[in-house]
N, C-alpha and C positions, 0 to 999 in steps of 0.2 A: 504493500500500500504506500502510495506516494503522498507525503504531506502537501497541503495546498500552498502554492507560492504565488506571489504577485509581482508584477513588473516593478523594479526598483528595490525589491527586498534583498537584503544581504544574507548569504548563507555561507557556511564553512564547508570546504570540500577538500578531499585528497584526490590529486590528479593521477589517474591510473596509466594512461597511454596517450598517444597522439591520434586525433580523429582524422577523417579523410579529407577535410577542407582546411587543415592546418591549425585547427583548434585542439586544445588538450581535452581529453575525455575523462569525465567523472560520472558518478551516479548519485542521484538524490531519490531515495526510495527506489521505485522500479524504473524511473525515467533516466535515460542518458542525459548528461549535461555537457554541452559543447562550450568550452571556455576559451575566449580570446585572451591572449597575453599570458597563458600558462605554459608550464613545461612539465612533462611527466615526472612524478616523484615529489612534486611540491605540495605543501599544504597551504591553502589560500582562502581569503575571503573574496567572494564574488558578488557582483550585482546582477540580478536577474534582468535580462534585456527583453526576452520573449519567452512566453510559456505556452506551449501547444500541447495537444493531447499525446503527442508522440515524443517530444523532446523539450528540453529547456536550453535556451541560449543565454550565456552569461559572459561577464567580463571581469577580469581580475581588478580588484580595488586595493587589495593588501596581500603581500606575500609573507606568510608566517614562517615558512622554512624554504628558503630559496635554493634552487638547483645550482650546482657548480657551473652549469652552462649558461646561467643568466647573465646578461650584459645590459647596459643602459642603452635603450633605443636612441639612435642618432637623430631621429626625426621628431620634431615637436608635435606632429599630427598623429603619431602612432597611437592607435587605440580609438581615436576619433574617426579616422579613415581606415577602412579595413582592406585597402589594396595590398598592404604588406601584412603578413600574419606573423613573421618570425624575426623582426628586428631586435627582439629582446633575447634572442638565442645566439650563442657564439657561432661563427660561421662554420667552424669545423664540425660542430654538432649538427648544424643544418644539413651538412653533406651526409652525415650518418643517418639522420632521420629520413632523408630522401631515398637512400638505399634501402632502409627498412620498409619504407612505403612500397617500393617496387617489389621487394621480396614478399610482403604481405599480400599484395594484389595477385602475384603469380600463384601463391599458395591458396588463397581464399577463393579466387575467381577461376583460376585455370587448373587448380590441383597440380601445379608444376613445382613440386618441392625440390627437385634435383637439378634445376637450372642454375648454372653459375651466374650470380649477380655481382659484378665487379664494383669496387669502390667508386663513388660518385666523383667525376672529374670536376674540379672547382672552376668557377668563372674567374677570368683575369680581373674583372671589375666587380666588386661587391655592391657598389653604388654607381649611379651615373651611366648605366649601361643601356637603358631603354631608348629606342629611336621612334617610339610611337606612344602618344598619349591620347586618351579619350576622356575629355572633361565634360562634366555636367554643368549646365549654366543655371545659376541660382538667382536670388533676388538682385535686382539692379545690374544685371549682366555679369555678375561675379562668376568666376570659374572655380571648380573644385570637384569633390567626389562625394559619394553617398555611402554612408555606413550600411553594411550588408544587412544587419538585423534591425537596427533602429530606424532605417530609412531616413536618416537625418542628413541634410546637406551640410558639408563642411567646406567653406571657402579656403583656398590655400594660396600661399605666396610662392612656394616651390615644392617640387616632389623630388626627393633625393634619389629616386630610381631613374629619373629622366636624364637624358643627355643635357649638358649645360645649355645648348642652343634652345632646347624646348623650354627650359626654365626662363631663359631670356625672353622668348616669345610669350610665355605666360605672363610675365611682368608687363609686356607691352599691350597685351590684350585684356588684362584683368579689369573688370568693371565696364567693359565696352561691348559686350556680346549679347545684349538683351534681345536682339532680333532672332535668336535661335535658342534651342533647348539643349543641344549637344554640340560639342566642338572636337574635331579630330585634328591632331597636329602630328605630322610625320617628318622625319629629318634623316638625311643621308650623311652620316659622319665622314664617309669617304669621298663624297662629292660636293658637300655644302648645299645641296638642293633640298627643298622642302615642299610640303603640301599641307595646306590648311583648308578643311572643309567644315561646313558648307561655305558658299560665297557670302561674304558680309558686305553690306552696302553702305554702312555708316562711314562718314568722312573721318571719323575718329580712329578708324582702324589703320595702323601704320604699316602693316605687312600685307603682301599680296595674298589673297584668298581665292578659293574656287578653282584652283588648278586641277585638272583631271588626272595628272600623273606627276610623279617625281622620280628621280633616279638615285639608286643606292649602289654600293659596290661591295663585292665579295672576292677576295683573293685576286684582285686586279681586274676583275671583269665587271663592267657596269650593267645594271639591270633596270629597265623601266618598270615601274610599279604603279598600277592604277589605284585610285582611291578605294576601290572595292576589292582589290587583290590582296592576298596574304603575302607578307614578307617577314622573315625572322626579326625579332625585336632587339637581339643582342648580337651585334655584328662580329666581334672577336670570337664569341662562342659558336656562332654559325660557321665561321671559317674552320674552327676546330672540328665541328660536327661534320662538315664536308670532307675534311681530311681523313677523319676516322671512317666515314662511310666508304670512301675510295679504298682504304686499306682493307676493310672487311669484305668488299666485293672482290678483292684479289684480282684486279684488272691488270692485264699484261699488254693491252693494245689490240688483241685479236678477238675480243668478245663482242657478241651482240647483246646489248644491255637494254632492258625495258625499264623506263622510269614511269611508274604508275602514280597518279595524282601529282602530275608534274608542276602544277601551279604556273608561275610566271617563267618557268624554265631554269630555275636556280641550279638544281642538281644536274640536269641534263647538260647545261652549259659548262659546269665545272668538271663533269666527268667525260665529256666528249673527247678531250685530248688524249684520254687514256683508254678509249674503246674503239673498236672497229666501226661500230654503228650504234646509235642510241635511238630507240623508238620512245618518244615522250607522249604520254596519254593524259589528257585533261578534259574535263567536262565544262568548266566555267567559261563563259564567253569572254568576260573581262580578262581573266588570266590567260586565255588562249591568245587574245589580241596582244597582250604584253609579251607572251612567249614568242609569237611570230616575229616581233622586232628583236627581242633579246637573242634568239637563236639563229637569226638570219646569217650571221658570220660563219656558222658551222655547217660545212657541207655534209657531215656524216650524221646529222640529226633529222629524223622524220617525225613531224608533229602531227598527232591525230586528235581531233576533237571527238570524244566519245565517252560513254560510261566505261569505267575500267573493266567491269565484268564482260561487257560486250566486245571491247577492243582486244582483250586477252584471248577470248575464244576465237577471234578472227585472225589470229597470227598463224601463218602457214609455214613458218620456218622455225627450226630449233633455236631456243634462246639459251644463252650461257649464264646470264645472271639477271635478277630482277630486284629493283629497289621500289619499295612502297613507302609513301609518306602521306598517309591519309589525314583527313581532318580529325579533330579531337574525338569524335564519336567512333573512330576506327573504320575498318573496311566493311563494305556492304557484304552480307553473307554470300551473294552471288560472286563477288570478287574473290572471296576466299576459295570457293569451289573452282573458279577458273584458274587460280594460282595452283591449286592441287593438280588439276588436269594438265596444266602447262608443264609442270614437273621440271622447272629450271633447276640445274644442279646447285645453284647458290641463290639465296634470298636474304636481303637485308631489309628490315622493317624499322622505320623511324616513327616514334610515337611521342606525343606530349601528354598522354593519358594512360597511366599504368593499368587501370581497370580494363579499358578497351584493349590494350595490348595483351593483357593476360587472357582475355576472352578469345582473341583472334589466334594467339599462339597455341592455345589448346586445340583449336580446330586444325591448324596447320600441322601440329604434331600428330594428330589422329589421321592426317592425310599423308603420312610417310615422310614428314620432315623431322630432322633432329635439330634441336636448339643448342647451338654451341655455347652461346653466352648472351647476357644482357648487360649493356654498358650504360649506366645512368650518366647524364651530362647536365650540369647545372647551368641552364640558360636563364634562370629567373631567381637570382639571390634575393633573400629576405622574404620569399614567398614559399608556399608548400609545393609549387608546381615543379615538375622535373621532366626532362626529355630523356628518351631512351633509344639506344640502337640495339636491336636484336639481330643476331646473326644465325641463319639457319642453313643447313645443307640437306640435300636429298639423301635419305637413308636407302642405300642400294640393297640392303638386306630385307627391307619391308616388302612383303608380297603384294601390297596394294600398288 
């Protein structure tokens, strides 16, 4: 039986583990309590932020027995803004927690208890790494973020995760954006180019807005990126990611490589110099239009606009290696079936959602693939999010 609680009430809790959205997990009666600002092993006083029939959301107001991994958050908005969940945790321990989260997902969702999960590779920058901000516009055109549980708007002067240029733009735009409700700012640290959407008509706006594209750079190659297209937010780590993917694909220059969910052509362009031919598959029109321009200099890339599952089934030649980098939700079930039928000797899966990765790896393993390893890469310091590279090889002993 769970005692009745009310919003604003203070309760004492022991934090048992880390939850799946970066909050520490405790229990109050029969209900789970997700606690922002806590670390497993701590005893804390929390304020109840939300009480539902299935869980309680709370926030630390006092730490009675601090963890050895607790540090002072560098940002004055930590706790008011929930964009960062882990600024109060030492960076080394963040890396361990991310590896633990990947292992938990593989075991809990995929029943993959014997897959080697390597230590999380750290980010070169713990702060100032993001090249993309999405601001909510509050009263009087102010820019900020919204607390995930309280739904309370918090105006900010800077975000420590953002590239310094974005914080400079924030200062120039703050209090001047009342004509919209959301504002996206993207910046290419390697090119100096930027994109601010939507178009703002006020004469008080000092920066160009409304551009449909901007350019960013990875490993010396420029990429055009539309306002609606995806691009990695941490450029140095994206370059590390691409280097690792190339190594895991074991390319010698003689392979036919399939890049599924190719987006704006990032991996296809970076891997083309090391492959005989790359077939890049993408469904999104805006991403395809970017990819057509980005991949035009490469004579060994064939770009196909199609659903991945349909394009894979249409391949009529043997494929040496496949790279899949799907959206957060993971691969479509039909795409997994097509990958199994294609039976490429080597398959590398890039994922930003461990739960979806575990679900899909389970299917691929049941379809004759052996999972060699999963490598977590920290693309998003100070948050619970983690990128993974899973390397699979076809099991020649499997009768399927």
